[in-house]
LORO-466605 format. One record per atom (N, C-alpha, C): x, y, z; residue in three letters; atom name; residue number from 0. Coordinates in Angstrom, 1 decimal. Example, Ala and Ser with C-alpha at 12.3 -4.5 7.8 and 13.67 -1.06 7.14 Angstrom:
<zadrens>
<zadren <13.2; -5.7; 7.8>; ALA; N; 0> <zadren <12.3; -4.5; 7.8>; ALA; CA; 0> <zadren <13.2; -3.3; 7.8>; ALA; C; 0> <zadren <12.8; -2.2; 7.1>; SER; N; 1> <zadren <13.7; -1.1; 7.1>; SER; CA; 1> <zadren <12.9; 0.0; 7.9>; SER; C; 1> 
</zadrens>
This chain:
<zadrens>
<zadren <-5.6; -14.1; -25.9>; MET; N; 0> <zadren <-5.6; -12.9; -25.2>; MET; CA; 0> <zadren <-7.0; -12.5; -24.9>; MET; C; 0> <zadren <-7.3; -12.2; -23.6>; THR; N; 1> <zadren <-8.6; -11.7; -23.2>; THR; CA; 1> <zadren <-8.5; -10.3; -22.7>; THR; C; 1> <zadren <-9.5; -9.5; -23.1>; TRP; N; 2> <zadren <-9.5; -8.1; -22.6>; TRP; CA; 2> <zadren <-10.9; -7.7; -22.3>; TRP; C; 2> <zadren <-11.0; -6.7; -21.5>; TYR; N; 3> <zadren <-12.3; -6.2; -21.1>; TYR; CA; 3> <zadren <-12.3; -4.7; -21.5>; TYR; C; 3> <zadren <-13.1; -4.3; -22.4>; SER; N; 4> <zadren <-13.0; -2.9; -22.9>; SER; CA; 4> <zadren <-14.3; -2.2; -22.7>; SER; C; 4> <zadren <-15.3; -2.8; -22.1>; SER; N; 5> <zadren <-16.5; -2.1; -21.8>; SER; CA; 5> <zadren <-16.3; -0.9; -20.8>; SER; C; 5> <zadren <-17.3; 0.0; -20.8>; GLY; N; 6> <zadren <-17.3; 1.1; -19.8>; GLY; CA; 6> <zadren <-18.7; 1.5; -19.4>; GLY; C; 6> <zadren <-18.8; 2.5; -18.6>; ASN; N; 7> <zadren <-20.1; 3.0; -18.2>; ASN; CA; 7> <zadren <-20.5; 4.2; -18.9>; ASN; C; 7> <zadren <-19.6; 4.8; -19.7>; THR; N; 8> <zadren <-19.8; 5.9; -20.5>; THR; CA; 8> <zadren <-19.1; 5.7; -21.9>; THR; C; 8> <zadren <-19.4; 6.6; -22.8>; ASN; N; 9> <zadren <-18.8; 6.5; -24.1>; ASN; CA; 9> <zadren <-17.3; 6.7; -24.0>; ASN; C; 9> <zadren <-16.9; 7.7; -23.1>; TYR; N; 10> <zadren <-15.5; 8.0; -22.9>; TYR; CA; 10> <zadren <-14.8; 6.8; -22.3>; TYR; C; 10> <zadren <-15.4; 6.1; -21.4>; GLU; N; 11> <zadren <-14.7; 4.9; -20.8>; GLU; CA; 11> <zadren <-14.5; 3.8; -21.8>; GLU; C; 11> <zadren <-15.6; 3.6; -22.6>; LEU; N; 12> <zadren <-15.5; 2.6; -23.6>; LEU; CA; 12> <zadren <-14.4; 2.8; -24.6>; LEU; C; 12> <zadren <-14.3; 4.1; -25.1>; VAL; N; 13> <zadren <-13.3; 4.4; -26.1>; VAL; CA; 13> <zadren <-11.9; 4.4; -25.5>; VAL; C; 13> <zadren <-11.8; 4.9; -24.3>; THR; N; 14> <zadren <-10.5; 4.8; -23.6>; THR; CA; 14> <zadren <-10.0; 3.4; -23.4>; THR; C; 14> <zadren <-10.9; 2.5; -23.0>; ASN; N; 15> <zadren <-10.6; 1.1; -22.7>; ASN; CA; 15> <zadren <-10.2; 0.4; -24.1>; ASN; C; 15> <zadren <-10.9; 0.7; -25.1>; LEU; N; 16> <zadren <-10.6; 0.1; -26.4>; LEU; CA; 16> <zadren <-9.2; 0.6; -26.9>; LEU; C; 16> <zadren <-8.9; 1.9; -26.6>; HIS; N; 17> <zadren <-7.6; 2.4; -27.0>; HIS; CA; 17> <zadren <-6.5; 1.7; -26.1>; HIS; C; 17> <zadren <-6.7; 1.6; -24.8>; SER; N; 18> <zadren <-5.7; 1.1; -23.9>; SER; CA; 18> <zadren <-5.4; -0.4; -24.2>; SER; C; 18> <zadren <-6.4; -1.1; -24.7>; ASN; N; 19> <zadren <-6.3; -2.5; -25.0>; ASN; CA; 19> <zadren <-5.7; -2.7; -26.5>; ASN; C; 19> <zadren <-5.4; -1.6; -27.1>; GLY; N; 20> <zadren <-4.8; -1.8; -28.5>; GLY; CA; 20> <zadren <-5.8; -2.0; -29.6>; GLY; C; 20> <zadren <-7.1; -1.8; -29.3>; LEU; N; 21> <zadren <-8.1; -2.1; -30.3>; LEU; CA; 21> <zadren <-8.4; -0.9; -31.2>; LEU; C; 21> <zadren <-8.1; 0.3; -30.6>; ILE; N; 22> <zadren <-8.1; 1.5; -31.4>; ILE; CA; 22> <zadren <-6.6; 2.0; -31.5>; ILE; C; 22> <zadren <-6.1; 2.0; -32.7>; THR; N; 23> <zadren <-4.7; 2.4; -32.9>; THR; CA; 23> <zadren <-4.5; 3.7; -33.7>; THR; C; 23> <zadren <-5.6; 4.2; -34.2>; ASP; N; 24> <zadren <-5.5; 5.5; -35.0>; ASP; CA; 24> <zadren <-6.2; 6.6; -34.2>; ASP; C; 24> <zadren <-5.4; 7.7; -34.0>; ASP; N; 25> <zadren <-6.0; 8.8; -33.3>; ASP; CA; 25> <zadren <-7.2; 9.4; -33.9>; ASP; C; 25> <zadren <-7.3; 9.3; -35.2>; ARG; N; 26> <zadren <-8.5; 9.8; -35.9>; ARG; CA; 26> <zadren <-9.7; 9.0; -35.6>; ARG; C; 26> <zadren <-9.6; 7.7; -35.4>; VAL; N; 27> <zadren <-10.7; 6.8; -35.1>; VAL; CA; 27> <zadren <-11.1; 7.1; -33.6>; VAL; C; 27> <zadren <-10.1; 7.3; -32.8>; GLU; N; 28> <zadren <-10.4; 7.6; -31.4>; GLU; CA; 28> <zadren <-11.2; 8.9; -31.2>; GLU; C; 28> <zadren <-10.7; 9.9; -31.9>; LYS; N; 29> <zadren <-11.4; 11.2; -31.9>; LYS; CA; 29> <zadren <-12.8; 11.1; -32.4>; LYS; C; 29> <zadren <-13.0; 10.4; -33.5>; ALA; N; 30> <zadren <-14.4; 10.2; -34.1>; ALA; CA; 30> <zadren <-15.3; 9.5; -33.1>; ALA; C; 30> <zadren <-14.8; 8.4; -32.5>; MET; N; 31> <zadren <-15.6; 7.7; -31.5>; MET; CA; 31> <zadren <-15.9; 8.5; -30.3>; MET; C; 31> <zadren <-15.0; 9.3; -29.8>; LEU; N; 32> <zadren <-15.3; 10.2; -28.7>; LEU; CA; 32> <zadren <-16.3; 11.2; -29.0>; LEU; C; 32> <zadren <-16.4; 11.7; -30.3>; GLN; N; 33> <zadren <-17.3; 12.7; -30.7>; GLN; CA; 33> <zadren <-18.7; 12.1; -31.0>; GLN; C; 33> <zadren <-18.8; 10.8; -31.2>; THR; N; 34> <zadren <-20.1; 10.2; -31.6>; THR; CA; 34> <zadren <-20.5; 9.2; -30.5>; THR; C; 34> <zadren <-21.4; 9.6; -29.6>; ASP; N; 35> <zadren <-21.8; 8.8; -28.5>; ASP; CA; 35> <zadren <-22.6; 7.6; -28.9>; ASP; C; 35> <zadren <-22.1; 6.4; -28.7>; ARG; N; 36> <zadren <-22.8; 5.1; -29.1>; ARG; CA; 36> <zadren <-24.2; 5.0; -28.5>; ARG; C; 36> <zadren <-24.4; 5.6; -27.3>; GLY; N; 37> <zadren <-25.7; 5.6; -26.7>; GLY; CA; 37> <zadren <-26.8; 6.2; -27.5>; GLY; C; 37> <zadren <-26.4; 7.1; -28.4>; ASP; N; 38> <zadren <-27.5; 7.7; -29.2>; ASP; CA; 38> <zadren <-28.0; 6.8; -30.3>; ASP; C; 38> <zadren <-27.4; 5.7; -30.5>; PHE; N; 39> <zadren <-27.8; 4.8; -31.7>; PHE; CA; 39> <zadren <-28.2; 3.4; -31.3>; PHE; C; 39> <zadren <-28.4; 3.1; -30.0>; VAL; N; 40> <zadren <-28.8; 1.8; -29.6>; VAL; CA; 40> <zadren <-30.2; 1.8; -29.1>; VAL; C; 40> <zadren <-30.9; 0.7; -29.1>; LEU; N; 41> <zadren <-32.3; 0.6; -28.6>; LEU; CA; 41> <zadren <-32.3; 0.7; -27.1>; LEU; C; 41> <zadren <-31.4; 0.1; -26.4>; ASP; N; 42> <zadren <-31.4; 0.1; -24.9>; ASP; CA; 42> <zadren <-30.1; 0.7; -24.4>; ASP; C; 42> <zadren <-30.2; 1.9; -24.0>; ARG; N; 43> <zadren <-29.0; 2.7; -23.6>; ARG; CA; 43> <zadren <-28.1; 2.0; -22.5>; ARG; C; 43> <zadren <-28.8; 1.1; -21.7>; LYS; N; 44> <zadren <-28.0; 0.5; -20.6>; LYS; CA; 44> <zadren <-26.9; -0.5; -21.2>; LYS; C; 44> <zadren <-27.1; -0.9; -22.5>; PHE; N; 45> <zadren <-26.1; -1.8; -23.1>; PHE; CA; 45> <zadren <-25.1; -1.0; -24.0>; PHE; C; 45> <zadren <-25.3; 0.3; -24.1>; ALA; N; 46> <zadren <-24.6; 1.1; -25.1>; ALA; CA; 46> <zadren <-23.1; 1.0; -25.1>; ALA; C; 46> <zadren <-22.5; 0.8; -23.9>; TYR; N; 47> <zadren <-21.1; 0.9; -23.7>; TYR; CA; 47> <zadren <-20.4; -0.4; -23.4>; TYR; C; 47> <zadren <-21.1; -1.5; -23.8>; ILE; N; 48> <zadren <-20.4; -2.8; -23.7>; ILE; CA; 48> <zadren <-19.6; -3.1; -25.0>; ILE; C; 48> <zadren <-18.5; -3.8; -24.9>; ASP; N; 49> <zadren <-17.7; -4.1; -26.0>; ASP; CA; 49> <zadren <-18.2; -5.3; -26.7>; ASP; C; 49> <zadren <-19.3; -5.1; -27.5>; ALA; N; 50> <zadren <-20.0; -6.1; -28.2>; ALA; CA; 50> <zadren <-20.8; -5.5; -29.3>; ALA; C; 50> <zadren <-21.1; -6.2; -30.4>; PRO; N; 51> <zadren <-22.0; -5.7; -31.4>; PRO; CA; 51> <zadren <-23.4; -5.6; -30.8>; PRO; C; 51> <zadren <-24.1; -4.5; -31.2>; LEU; N; 52> <zadren <-25.5; -4.3; -30.7>; LEU; CA; 52> <zadren <-26.4; -4.0; -31.8>; LEU; C; 52> <zadren <-27.7; -4.4; -31.7>; ASP; N; 53> <zadren <-28.7; -4.2; -32.6>; ASP; CA; 53> <zadren <-29.1; -2.7; -32.6>; ASP; C; 53> <zadren <-29.2; -2.0; -33.7>; ILE; N; 54> <zadren <-29.6; -0.6; -33.8>; ILE; CA; 54> <zadren <-31.0; -0.5; -34.3>; ILE; C; 54> <zadren <-31.7; -1.6; -34.5>; GLY; N; 55> <zadren <-33.1; -1.5; -34.9>; GLY; CA; 55> <zadren <-33.3; -1.3; -36.4>; GLY; C; 55> <zadren <-32.3; -1.6; -37.2>; TYR; N; 56> <zadren <-32.4; -1.4; -38.6>; TYR; CA; 56> <zadren <-32.4; -2.8; -39.3>; TYR; C; 56> <zadren <-33.5; -3.1; -40.1>; SER; N; 57> <zadren <-33.6; -4.4; -40.7>; SER; CA; 57> <zadren <-33.4; -4.2; -42.2>; SER; C; 57> 
</zadrens>
């Protein structure tokens, strides 16, 4: 199964993850909507891709 869950905003990313069945708990969805991934990545242009990202912590 292949899916595309990335988005251009945090809302789009979370909505796509939910639509593709990758978020199944409403509490997780709510937490992810309240915590913008873009605030924690080194390069914001990659913040909303569905992939692991370096957050600059070693």
